[in-house]
BAFI-580000 format. One record per residue (C-alpha): residue in one letter; x negated, y negated, z. Coordinates in steps of 0.25 Angstrom, whole numbers, plus 5000, padded with zeros to 4 digits. Last residue first. Layout:
BEGIN
PT aa    u    v    w
PT  a    X    Y    Z
...
//
This chain:
BEGIN
PT aa    u    v    w
PT  x 5290 4883 5002
PT  x 5279 4896 4999
PT  x 5279 4899 4984
PT  x 5283 4913 4982
PT  x 5275 4921 4973
PT  x 5282 4932 4964
PT  x 5278 4947 4968
PT  x 5272 4953 4955
PT  x 5258 4956 4960
PT  x 5264 4961 4974
PT  x 5271 4973 4967
PT  x 5280 4980 4978
PT  x 5289 4968 4978
PT  x 5289 4965 4964
PT  x 5295 4978 4961
PT  x 5285 4989 4958
PT  x 5287 4999 4945
PT  x 5284 5014 4946
PT  x 5283 5020 4934
PT  x 5289 5034 4933
PT  x 5281 5048 4932
PT  x 5285 5059 4928
PT  x 5280 5074 4930
PT  x 5288 5085 4925
PT  x 5291 5097 4934
PT  x 5289 5111 4928
PT  x 5299 5123 4931
PT  x 5292 5135 4935
PT  x 5301 5148 4936
PT  x 5292 5161 4937
PT  x 5289 5163 4951
PT  x 5302 5156 4955
PT  x 5308 5142 4955
PT  x 5296 5134 4953
PT  x 5295 5119 4951
PT  x 5282 5114 4944
PT  x 5273 5103 4945
PT  x 5261 5100 4937
PT  x 5247 5091 4938
PT  x 5248 5088 4952
PT  x 5235 5080 4960
PT  x 5240 5066 4958
PT  x 5252 5068 4966
PT  x 5244 5073 4978
PT  x 5238 5087 4983
PT  x 5237 5095 4996
PT  x 5241 5110 4994
PT  x 5250 5119 5003
PT  x 5262 5111 4996
PT  x 5276 5105 5003
PT  x 5287 5103 4994
PT  x 5294 5091 5000
PT  x 5310 5089 4999
PT  x 5321 5080 4992
PT  x 5334 5084 4988
PT  x 5343 5077 4979
PT  x 5358 5079 4977
PT  x 5367 5079 4965
PT  x 5370 5095 4967
PT  x 5366 5099 4982
PT  x 5351 5104 4984
PT  x 5350 5116 4992
PT  x 5338 5118 5001
PT  x 5326 5128 5003
PT  x 5313 5123 5003
PT  x 5314 5112 5015
PT  x 5302 5102 5016
PT  x 5312 5090 5014
PT  x 5322 5095 5024
PT  x 5328 5108 5028
PT  x 5323 5123 5030
PT  x 5308 5117 5032
PT  x 5299 5130 5032
PT  x 5291 5125 5019
PT  x 5288 5132 5007
PT  x 5275 5129 4999
PT  x 5275 5122 4987
PT  x 5267 5126 4975
PT  x 5252 5127 4970
PT  x 5243 5126 4958
PT  x 5230 5120 4958
PT  x 5224 5117 4944
PT  x 5217 5104 4948
PT  x 5228 5095 4943
PT  x 5239 5101 4953
PT  x 5249 5110 4948
PT  x 5261 5111 4958
PT  x 5272 5120 4960
PT  x 5285 5116 4966
PT  x 5291 5129 4971
PT  x 5306 5133 4974
PT  x 5309 5137 4988
PT  x 5324 5138 4987
PT  x 5331 5126 4982
PT  x 5345 5130 4980
PT  x 5352 5119 4972
PT  x 5366 5116 4972
PT  x 5374 5117 4959
PT  x 5374 5105 4949
PT  x 5382 5094 4946
PT  x 5373 5084 4954
PT  x 5360 5088 4948
PT  x 5352 5093 4960
PT  x 5339 5085 4963
PT  x 5327 5091 4969
PT  x 5317 5082 4975
PT  x 5303 5085 4979
PT  x 5292 5078 4989
PT  x 5278 5083 4989
PT  x 5272 5089 5002
PT  x 5257 5092 5002
PT  x 5250 5102 5014
PT  x 5240 5101 5023
PT  x 5235 5111 5032
PT  x 5237 5107 5048
PT  x 5242 5121 5051
PT  x 5256 5113 5056
PT  x 5255 5108 5040
PT  x 5249 5094 5038
PT  x 5255 5084 5027
PT  x 5252 5080 5014
PT  x 5261 5071 5005
PT  x 5266 5071 4991
PT  x 5277 5062 4987
PT  x 5269 5057 4974
PT  x 5271 5071 4970
PT  x 5286 5070 4968
PT  x 5294 5082 4963
PT  x 5306 5080 4957
PT  x 5316 5092 4954
PT  x 5329 5090 4946
PT  x 5340 5099 4947
PT  x 5351 5106 4938
PT  x 5359 5118 4944
PT  x 5371 5123 4937
PT  x 5363 5123 4923
PT  x 5366 5137 4920
PT  x 5351 5140 4919
PT  x 5346 5132 4931
PT  x 5343 5117 4930
PT  x 5330 5110 4931
PT  x 5326 5096 4930
PT  x 5311 5093 4934
PT  x 5302 5081 4939
PT  x 5289 5078 4944
PT  x 5286 5065 4950
PT  x 5276 5052 4948
PT  x 5281 5040 4953
PT  x 5274 5035 4963
PT  x 5275 5021 4970
PT  x 5290 5022 4972
PT  x 5290 5037 4981
PT  x 5299 5046 4973
PT  x 5313 5049 4977
PT  x 5320 5038 4971
PT  x 5314 5040 4958
PT  x 5320 5055 4959
PT  x 5334 5050 4955
PT  x 5328 5041 4942
PT  x 5319 5053 4937
PT  x 5330 5062 4939
PT  x 5339 5053 4931
PT  x 5328 5052 4920
PT  x 5328 5067 4920
PT  x 5342 5069 4918
PT  x 5343 5060 4907
PT  x 5331 5067 4900
PT  x 5335 5081 4902
PT  x 5349 5079 4894
PT  x 5342 5072 4882
PT  x 5332 5084 4882
PT  x 5341 5095 4882
PT  x 5347 5089 4870
//
């Protein structure tokens, strides 16, 4: 019975998250969660195709990756408080995001997500890595509460305008 309820929610979330993903890459990690009283229900999407590297003030490199948090429209507000995204690389390296000093915007680690809204942010890592390096991803609420996020792969279909091989040939007048 729970599977029948979860499948439509996952499908809806995949549609919602599709608009936030860069069109050419369709891999993302997704999790749907609720608290024990079912008053807070949310979906989190992690988009490895958005990973980019930047320099800190001290000159060292870090990686940033886009994350989307969707609060169920019938839920209570979500108080997001420095929760971690753990990443396991294929080489066995396990690490999690660092806390930024930002208090607002896409790099803030503490924020509130109102019911029926989506919050987009970047999680920052002291490790340089790419999408193809990732083996597994978890959301961590505390030292003992790790929730796996599952990899989804969407097929990307190009339109005629994007695919020159399928463009119709126009004759000159």
